[in-house]
Backbone as numpy.savetxt, mean C-alpha at the origin, in Angstrom:
# Nx Ny Nz CAx CAy CAz Cx Cy Cz
21.11 -17.15 -7.91 20.23 -15.98 -7.88 21.15 -14.68 -7.86
20.94 -13.78 -8.87 21.81 -12.65 -8.85 21.53 -11.71 -7.66
22.58 -11.00 -7.34 22.49 -10.05 -6.21 21.67 -8.88 -6.67
20.68 -8.51 -5.87 19.88 -7.30 -6.17 20.37 -6.17 -5.31
20.19 -4.96 -5.79 20.55 -3.76 -4.97 19.61 -3.74 -3.79
20.14 -3.59 -2.61 19.27 -3.53 -1.43 19.39 -2.12 -0.81
18.27 -1.61 -0.49 18.11 -0.30 0.23 17.77 -0.59 1.62
18.62 -0.23 2.61 18.35 -0.46 4.01 17.82 0.90 4.62
16.74 0.71 5.37 16.13 1.91 5.96 15.85 1.53 7.43
16.28 2.45 8.31 15.93 2.28 9.68 14.82 3.23 10.07
13.75 2.74 10.69 12.62 3.59 10.98 12.43 3.65 12.58
12.25 4.84 13.06 11.92 5.03 14.46 10.49 5.63 14.48
9.61 5.03 15.28 8.24 5.42 15.31 7.86 5.81 16.70
7.42 7.05 16.85 7.07 7.58 18.16 5.58 7.21 18.48
5.33 6.67 19.70 3.97 6.40 20.04 3.18 7.68 20.33
3.94 8.82 20.52 3.27 10.11 20.74 2.80 10.70 19.48
3.61 10.56 18.43 3.26 11.27 17.12 2.38 10.35 16.24
2.48 9.00 16.37 1.72 8.09 15.52 1.16 6.89 16.41
0.30 7.21 17.32 -0.10 6.15 18.26 -0.80 4.93 17.57
-1.63 5.17 16.53 -2.31 4.04 15.86 -1.33 3.15 15.16
-0.47 3.74 14.46 0.56 2.93 13.66 1.52 2.23 14.69
1.91 2.89 15.65 2.75 2.37 16.73 2.09 1.18 17.33
0.84 1.29 17.70 0.15 0.17 18.37 -0.07 -1.00 17.40
-0.32 -0.72 16.13 -0.57 -1.79 15.17 0.70 -2.58 14.95
1.82 -1.84 14.78 3.11 -2.51 14.52 3.65 -3.23 15.77
3.38 -2.66 16.91 3.84 -3.20 18.26 3.16 -4.58 18.52
1.94 -4.76 17.94 1.21 -5.98 18.11 1.73 -7.18 17.29
2.54 -6.79 16.29 3.11 -7.84 15.39 4.41 -8.42 15.91
4.72 -9.63 15.58 6.04 -10.16 15.90 7.12 -9.26 15.27
8.24 -9.17 15.90 9.35 -8.33 15.49 9.68 -8.50 14.03
9.83 -9.79 13.57 10.20 -10.06 12.13 9.13 -9.73 11.16
7.88 -9.51 11.53 6.80 -9.17 10.64 6.67 -7.65 10.44
7.29 -6.89 11.30 7.07 -5.40 11.29 7.60 -4.80 10.02
8.80 -5.21 9.59 9.43 -4.65 8.36 8.61 -4.95 7.12
8.04 -6.19 7.03 7.22 -6.51 5.97 5.86 -5.70 5.87
5.35 -5.49 7.10 4.18 -4.65 7.12 4.43 -3.23 6.74
5.57 -2.71 7.12 5.99 -1.29 6.64 6.16 -1.33 5.13
6.71 -2.37 4.59 6.97 -2.46 3.13 5.53 -2.45 2.43
4.59 -3.19 2.99 3.23 -3.21 2.38 2.59 -1.87 2.43
2.72 -1.18 3.55 2.06 0.16 3.72 2.72 1.16 2.87
4.08 1.11 2.73 4.78 1.98 1.83 4.37 1.77 0.35
4.20 0.51 -0.04 3.81 0.22 -1.42 2.43 0.70 -1.67
1.50 0.52 -0.77 0.15 1.01 -0.92 0.08 2.47 -1.02
0.91 3.17 -0.16 0.90 4.63 -0.17 1.52 5.18 -1.44
2.64 4.52 -1.89 3.22 4.90 -3.16 2.24 4.77 -4.32
1.52 3.64 -4.38 0.57 3.42 -5.38 -0.55 4.44 -5.44
-0.99 4.78 -4.21 -2.06 5.76 -4.08 -1.63 7.12 -4.62
-0.35 7.53 -4.17 0.19 8.77 -4.63 0.39 8.80 -6.17
0.87 7.70 -6.69 1.11 7.59 -8.20 -0.19 7.71 -8.90
-1.22 7.09 -8.43 -2.49 7.13 -9.17 -3.16 8.52 -8.96
-2.95 9.14 -7.82 -3.49 10.42 -7.58 -2.83 11.52 -8.48
-1.60 11.32 -8.80 -0.81 12.32 -9.60 -1.11 12.23 -11.07
-1.83 11.20 -11.49 -2.27 11.04 -12.89 -3.75 10.90 -13.00
-4.54 11.89 -12.70 -5.97 11.84 -12.76 -6.43 11.75 -14.17
-7.52 10.97 -14.48 -7.98 10.85 -15.82 -8.85 12.13 -16.08
-8.92 12.44 -17.40 -9.68 13.61 -17.83 -11.19 13.23 -17.82
-12.00 14.17 -17.43 -13.41 13.96 -17.35 -14.03 14.15 -18.70
-14.20 13.01 -19.38 -14.86 13.03 -20.74 -15.60 11.76 -20.88
-16.42 11.64 -21.94 -17.29 10.41 -22.11 -16.27 9.25 -22.27
-15.22 9.42 -23.01 -14.28 8.33 -23.27 -13.62 7.92 -21.94
-13.27 8.84 -21.09 -12.64 8.50 -19.84 -13.62 7.79 -18.91
-14.91 8.25 -18.89 -15.92 7.54 -18.11 -16.13 6.15 -18.52
-16.08 5.93 -19.84 -16.32 4.56 -20.34 -15.12 3.68 -19.98
-13.90 4.23 -20.16 -12.74 3.52 -19.73 -12.78 3.11 -18.25
-13.19 4.10 -17.48 -13.26 3.94 -15.99 -14.24 2.81 -15.65
-15.42 2.78 -16.33 -16.41 1.77 -16.06 -15.91 0.40 -16.47
-15.10 0.35 -17.52 -14.51 -0.91 -18.00 -13.50 -1.41 -17.02
-12.71 -0.53 -16.38 -11.70 -0.90 -15.47 -12.28 -1.54 -14.23
-13.47 -1.00 -13.77 -14.04 -1.56 -12.56 -14.66 -2.90 -12.74
-14.98 -3.26 -14.01 -15.58 -4.62 -14.25 -14.46 -5.66 -14.50
-13.21 -5.23 -14.66 -12.11 -6.19 -14.93 -11.82 -6.94 -13.58
-11.22 -8.05 -13.73 -10.82 -8.85 -12.54 -9.87 -8.05 -11.70
-10.01 -8.09 -10.35 -9.09 -7.39 -9.50 -7.69 -7.94 -9.61
-6.69 -7.04 -9.33 -5.35 -7.41 -9.31 -4.99 -8.30 -8.11
-4.58 -9.52 -8.32 -4.36 -10.46 -7.22 -3.31 -9.96 -6.16
-2.28 -9.31 -6.71 -1.23 -8.82 -5.81 -1.78 -7.79 -4.89
-2.58 -6.84 -5.43 -3.26 -5.69 -4.66 -4.18 -6.37 -3.67
-4.95 -7.37 -4.04 -5.94 -8.01 -3.12 -5.15 -8.72 -1.95
-4.00 -9.31 -2.27 -3.22 -9.96 -1.31 -2.66 -8.96 -0.35
-2.14 -7.82 -0.84 -1.62 -6.78 0.11 -2.69 -6.21 0.96
-3.88 -5.92 0.41 -5.01 -5.37 1.25 -5.46 -6.41 2.26
-5.52 -7.67 1.91 -5.93 -8.70 2.89 -4.91 -8.83 4.01
-3.61 -8.63 3.68 -2.63 -8.80 4.68 -2.67 -7.59 5.66
-3.19 -6.45 5.26 -3.26 -5.32 6.19 -4.25 -5.53 7.33
-5.30 -6.26 7.04 -6.34 -6.51 8.02 -6.89 -5.21 8.67
-7.24 -4.23 7.93 -7.68 -2.92 8.50 -9.15 -2.99 8.74
-9.61 -2.42 9.82 -11.00 -2.35 10.13 -11.50 -0.99 9.61
-12.68 -1.04 8.97 -13.27 0.24 8.46 -14.04 0.90 9.56
């Protein structure tokens, strides 16, 4: 397997500044915390990327949007969302 470039990030999370996130991560086993942060970062990045490219409001865009919602859901996205176990 070829070596991939690795980016190492150290995160410190204050329970005073981010109590909900701190509590959610603290409830996980130590080795699962990094994976959960990667999942959250990926979801946040995808949300920002999609928000920065809004579709034009036209009949063609509305038709394309309707077609997109009827398509099968992305299995990777569904897996990430299921792993988050967020309560609404």
